[in-house]
PLY file of the C-alpha trace (Angstrom):
ply
format ascii 1.0
element vertex 311
property float x
property float y
property float z
element edge 310
property int vertex1
property int vertex2
end_header
0.00 0.00 0.00
2.86 2.37 0.81
4.49 1.68 -2.57
1.17 2.28 -4.34
0.62 5.71 -2.77
4.24 6.73 -3.34
3.80 5.86 -7.04
0.53 7.84 -7.11
2.30 10.78 -5.46
5.16 10.78 -7.98
2.86 10.26 -10.99
0.41 12.98 -9.94
3.27 15.39 -9.24
4.65 14.66 -12.70
1.22 15.26 -14.29
0.90 18.53 -12.36
4.27 19.83 -13.54
3.96 18.60 -17.13
0.40 19.92 -17.35
1.65 23.35 -16.30
4.34 23.19 -19.01
1.83 22.32 -21.74
-0.67 24.90 -20.56
2.02 27.58 -20.30
3.48 26.94 -23.76
0.10 27.00 -25.51
-1.23 29.96 -23.48
1.90 31.97 -24.26
1.50 31.39 -28.00
-2.22 32.17 -27.87
-1.46 35.36 -25.91
0.91 36.58 -28.62
-1.60 35.57 -31.29
-4.18 37.88 -29.69
-1.70 40.75 -29.72
-0.68 40.84 -26.05
2.68 42.52 -25.38
5.76 40.51 -24.45
5.76 42.11 -21.00
2.12 41.25 -20.28
2.67 37.70 -21.51
5.77 37.41 -19.33
4.26 38.83 -16.15
0.77 37.36 -16.33
1.01 34.16 -18.37
4.58 33.02 -17.68
4.68 34.39 -14.14
1.44 32.71 -13.15
2.16 29.63 -15.26
5.27 28.59 -13.32
3.26 28.75 -10.08
0.21 26.90 -11.40
1.16 23.59 -9.70
1.11 25.28 -6.28
-2.14 27.13 -7.01
-4.09 24.22 -8.47
-2.96 21.76 -5.78
-3.98 24.29 -3.10
-7.44 24.74 -4.65
-7.81 20.95 -4.82
-6.89 20.74 -1.13
-9.66 23.18 -0.20
-12.15 21.25 -2.34
-11.19 17.99 -0.61
-11.52 19.45 2.86
-7.82 19.62 3.83
-7.22 23.42 3.80
-4.14 23.10 6.02
-2.26 21.99 2.90
-2.56 25.48 1.36
-0.35 27.48 3.73
2.10 24.59 4.10
2.45 24.41 0.32
3.14 28.14 -0.09
5.49 28.39 2.88
7.39 25.24 1.91
7.70 26.34 -1.73
9.15 29.72 -0.76
11.65 28.17 1.64
12.66 25.62 -1.01
12.97 28.36 -3.66
15.42 30.32 -1.53
17.44 27.77 0.42
17.34 24.81 -1.97
17.02 26.28 -5.46
19.20 29.37 -5.02
21.62 27.25 -3.00
22.02 24.72 -5.82
22.08 27.44 -8.50
24.86 29.43 -6.79
26.95 26.29 -6.30
26.49 25.32 -9.96
27.36 28.83 -11.18
30.14 29.39 -8.57
28.65 32.86 -8.12
25.29 34.45 -8.93
25.53 38.15 -9.67
22.94 40.60 -10.96
23.54 44.01 -12.49
19.94 45.13 -12.11
19.10 47.26 -9.08
16.68 45.04 -7.16
16.15 47.65 -4.44
13.70 49.65 -6.59
10.97 47.02 -6.85
11.75 43.33 -6.28
13.23 43.49 -2.77
10.59 45.82 -1.27
7.75 43.82 -2.81
9.05 40.49 -1.50
9.80 41.96 1.94
6.40 43.67 2.21
4.45 40.65 0.98
6.28 38.36 3.43
5.60 40.70 6.36
1.92 40.93 5.37
1.70 37.15 5.14
3.34 36.76 8.56
0.84 39.28 9.93
-2.15 37.31 8.67
-0.78 33.85 9.49
0.97 34.14 12.87
-2.30 33.54 14.77
-2.66 30.12 13.15
-5.17 30.73 10.35
-5.93 32.89 7.31
-9.45 34.32 7.24
-11.58 35.51 4.31
-10.77 39.16 4.97
-7.06 38.41 5.15
-7.25 36.43 1.91
-8.88 39.39 0.18
-6.05 41.58 1.50
-3.45 39.22 0.02
-5.18 39.12 -3.40
-5.64 42.91 -3.50
-2.00 43.43 -2.51
-0.87 41.23 -5.40
-3.18 43.14 -7.76
-1.59 46.42 -6.69
1.87 44.90 -7.18
0.91 43.71 -10.67
-0.46 47.11 -11.69
2.57 48.92 -10.30
4.91 46.52 -12.07
3.21 47.20 -15.39
3.17 50.97 -14.82
6.80 50.95 -13.62
7.79 49.00 -16.73
6.10 51.50 -19.02
7.76 54.45 -17.28
11.28 53.04 -17.43
11.50 51.37 -20.82
11.21 52.36 -24.42
8.27 51.05 -26.45
8.55 47.35 -27.16
9.32 46.02 -30.58
6.28 44.77 -32.40
6.17 41.00 -32.21
4.80 39.13 -35.19
1.60 37.39 -34.20
1.84 33.60 -34.46
-1.00 31.66 -36.01
-3.10 29.54 -33.66
-3.38 25.94 -34.82
-5.50 23.07 -33.55
-2.54 21.63 -31.65
-2.35 24.77 -29.48
-5.97 24.39 -28.36
-5.50 20.66 -27.75
-2.35 21.25 -25.66
-4.17 23.94 -23.67
-6.99 21.53 -22.85
-4.69 18.56 -22.17
-2.49 20.72 -19.94
-5.49 21.92 -17.97
-6.80 18.35 -17.60
-3.38 17.10 -16.43
-3.24 19.93 -13.88
-6.67 19.14 -12.45
-6.18 15.35 -12.31
-2.62 15.69 -11.01
-3.71 18.03 -8.23
-6.62 15.78 -7.29
-4.54 12.62 -6.87
-1.63 14.52 -5.34
-3.82 15.64 -2.45
-5.22 12.11 -2.05
-1.72 10.62 -1.90
-0.51 13.20 0.62
-3.43 12.41 2.94
-2.84 8.66 2.65
0.93 8.89 3.13
0.51 11.15 6.15
-1.82 8.55 7.70
0.51 5.65 6.89
3.62 7.36 8.29
1.68 8.91 11.17
2.93 12.44 10.49
1.11 15.74 10.00
-0.24 16.39 6.51
1.56 19.73 6.62
4.94 18.06 7.21
4.72 16.16 3.91
3.26 19.15 2.11
5.88 21.63 3.31
8.68 19.33 2.10
7.82 16.78 -0.61
4.92 18.65 -2.22
6.62 22.04 -1.92
9.85 20.79 -3.47
7.94 18.91 -6.18
5.82 21.89 -7.19
8.97 24.06 -7.15
10.68 21.86 -9.76
9.85 24.30 -12.62
11.63 27.08 -10.72
14.55 24.72 -10.00
14.96 23.77 -13.66
14.69 27.39 -14.85
17.15 28.70 -12.26
19.77 25.97 -12.64
19.68 26.19 -16.45
20.00 29.97 -16.22
22.90 29.65 -13.77
24.74 27.23 -16.08
24.35 29.70 -18.95
25.59 32.60 -16.81
22.16 34.27 -16.72
22.14 35.10 -13.01
19.38 37.70 -13.37
16.97 35.00 -14.54
18.01 32.60 -11.77
17.46 35.17 -9.00
14.59 37.15 -10.55
12.63 33.94 -11.05
12.69 33.36 -7.28
11.54 36.87 -6.35
8.50 36.72 -8.66
7.55 33.18 -7.71
7.77 33.80 -3.96
5.63 36.94 -4.09
2.96 35.07 -6.05
3.04 32.07 -3.71
2.36 33.85 -0.43
-0.19 36.26 -1.88
-2.12 34.36 -4.54
-1.49 30.67 -3.80
-2.78 31.41 -0.29
-5.14 34.28 -1.11
-7.24 32.65 -3.84
-8.02 29.38 -1.96
-8.65 31.51 1.14
-11.60 33.11 -0.65
-13.39 29.74 -0.46
-12.40 28.45 3.00
-10.71 29.48 6.23
-7.11 28.26 6.02
-5.52 26.86 9.20
-1.77 26.46 9.69
-0.91 23.14 11.28
1.63 22.81 14.09
4.80 22.16 12.03
4.04 24.98 9.60
3.28 27.48 12.36
6.14 26.53 14.71
8.89 25.75 12.19
7.77 26.75 8.70
6.77 30.36 9.40
10.00 31.30 11.27
12.06 29.54 8.56
10.19 31.55 5.90
10.99 34.85 7.63
14.66 33.88 8.13
15.20 32.64 4.57
13.46 35.71 3.08
15.74 37.94 5.18
18.77 36.11 3.76
17.44 36.59 0.21
16.86 40.31 0.84
20.45 40.70 2.10
21.76 38.82 -0.94
19.58 40.95 -3.21
20.98 44.17 -1.77
24.55 42.94 -2.27
23.60 41.64 -5.74
25.83 38.58 -5.25
25.44 35.03 -3.95
28.74 33.12 -3.75
29.05 29.34 -3.82
29.89 29.23 -0.10
26.64 31.10 0.59
24.81 28.56 -1.55
26.31 25.75 0.51
25.18 27.59 3.65
21.65 27.88 2.22
21.60 24.12 1.52
22.80 23.38 5.05
19.98 25.50 6.44
17.45 23.62 4.29
18.72 20.28 5.60
18.42 21.64 9.14
14.88 22.84 8.40
13.78 19.39 7.16
15.49 17.67 10.09
13.70 19.90 12.59
10.40 19.42 10.80
10.58 15.64 11.15
12.33 15.79 14.54
15.34 13.87 13.24
17.66 15.47 15.79
0 1
1 2
2 3
3 4
4 5
5 6
6 7
7 8
8 9
9 10
10 11
11 12
12 13
13 14
14 15
15 16
16 17
17 18
18 19
19 20
20 21
21 22
22 23
23 24
24 25
25 26
26 27
27 28
28 29
29 30
30 31
31 32
32 33
33 34
34 35
35 36
36 37
37 38
38 39
39 40
40 41
41 42
42 43
43 44
44 45
45 46
46 47
47 48
48 49
49 50
50 51
51 52
52 53
53 54
54 55
55 56
56 57
57 58
58 59
59 60
60 61
61 62
62 63
63 64
64 65
65 66
66 67
67 68
68 69
69 70
70 71
71 72
72 73
73 74
74 75
75 76
76 77
77 78
78 79
79 80
80 81
81 82
82 83
83 84
84 85
85 86
86 87
87 88
88 89
89 90
90 91
91 92
92 93
93 94
94 95
95 96
96 97
97 98
98 99
99 100
100 101
101 102
102 103
103 104
104 105
105 106
106 107
107 108
108 109
109 110
110 111
111 112
112 113
113 114
114 115
115 116
116 117
117 118
118 119
119 120
120 121
121 122
122 123
123 124
124 125
125 126
126 127
127 128
128 129
129 130
130 131
131 132
132 133
133 134
134 135
135 136
136 137
137 138
138 139
139 140
140 141
141 142
142 143
143 144
144 145
145 146
146 147
147 148
148 149
149 150
150 151
151 152
152 153
153 154
154 155
155 156
156 157
157 158
158 159
159 160
160 161
161 162
162 163
163 164
164 165
165 166
166 167
167 168
168 169
169 170
170 171
171 172
172 173
173 174
174 175
175 176
176 177
177 178
178 179
179 180
180 181
181 182
182 183
183 184
184 185
185 186
186 187
187 188
188 189
189 190
190 191
191 192
192 193
193 194
194 195
195 196
196 197
197 198
198 199
199 200
200 201
201 202
202 203
203 204
204 205
205 206
206 207
207 208
208 209
209 210
210 211
211 212
212 213
213 214
214 215
215 216
216 217
217 218
218 219
219 220
220 221
221 222
222 223
223 224
224 225
225 226
226 227
227 228
228 229
229 230
230 231
231 232
232 233
233 234
234 235
235 236
236 237
237 238
238 239
239 240
240 241
241 242
242 243
243 244
244 245
245 246
246 247
247 248
248 249
249 250
250 251
251 252
252 253
253 254
254 255
255 256
256 257
257 258
258 259
259 260
260 261
261 262
262 263
263 264
264 265
265 266
266 267
267 268
268 269
269 270
270 271
271 272
272 273
273 274
274 275
275 276
276 277
277 278
278 279
279 280
280 281
281 282
282 283
283 284
284 285
285 286
286 287
287 288
288 289
289 290
290 291
291 292
292 293
293 294
294 295
295 296
296 297
297 298
298 299
299 300
300 301
301 302
302 303
303 304
304 305
305 306
306 307
307 308
308 309
309 310
């Protein structure tokens, strides 16, 4: 039975991630076909697309009556993005360095959104009003990002509109179906595995599910690091983390009150604040050396060990 549910977990996670890839690729092409700008496609379609696994699995958790998965998923994904993904990326690249000034927008947005999330979650649950606050905050961030982009850049080059073919529509539908089915069985497998191993649902979610749903960010960041594109590797994390704690929590919170289980509240939330602080410091310095990456990985191992009370 254990083997069966582990296979279901891995298969559903794979369907979730692959479904997001198919949906993202087809939606991006359709967006350009309808004349959307490259920036809008990048911010809305690509930005949301890479976080679809977290969002869909969280909505499925609310539908199945296990809302504690939502916060654990978002918190675990953000911790994994910083400590695990940036840690691996900086080790692979030897050094991650950005030339862009992150202090203008990315760092304040991530810091503010994390503080707001801590403010709504520290009492052990996220209410409807707090969820609305998170969604509205992300909406303001999105509008400001678009306005800020327009103010600082020259007009974009006109992109030739691609032609939509039947395959694009099919891939959009197949991707959406894979996302829904993957999320459904992922939640089922998490519940079953938590029962079998006699651990909190949140403990599995904040580690295995969070790391699994963060695989798109891991692949993007490591590939970017290997190619010397540090801005992509680091910028990808800032955008993903802001979306996770505002929308991946905020949207499901519109449909149900979201509790934080013991491990997430006692270990996950402090680890989120600490890891975000480290990312902010690294963002200000614009550099992450390989030794810092190794330190990040060590902290992630410590986080998992504490979560499962290994020592």
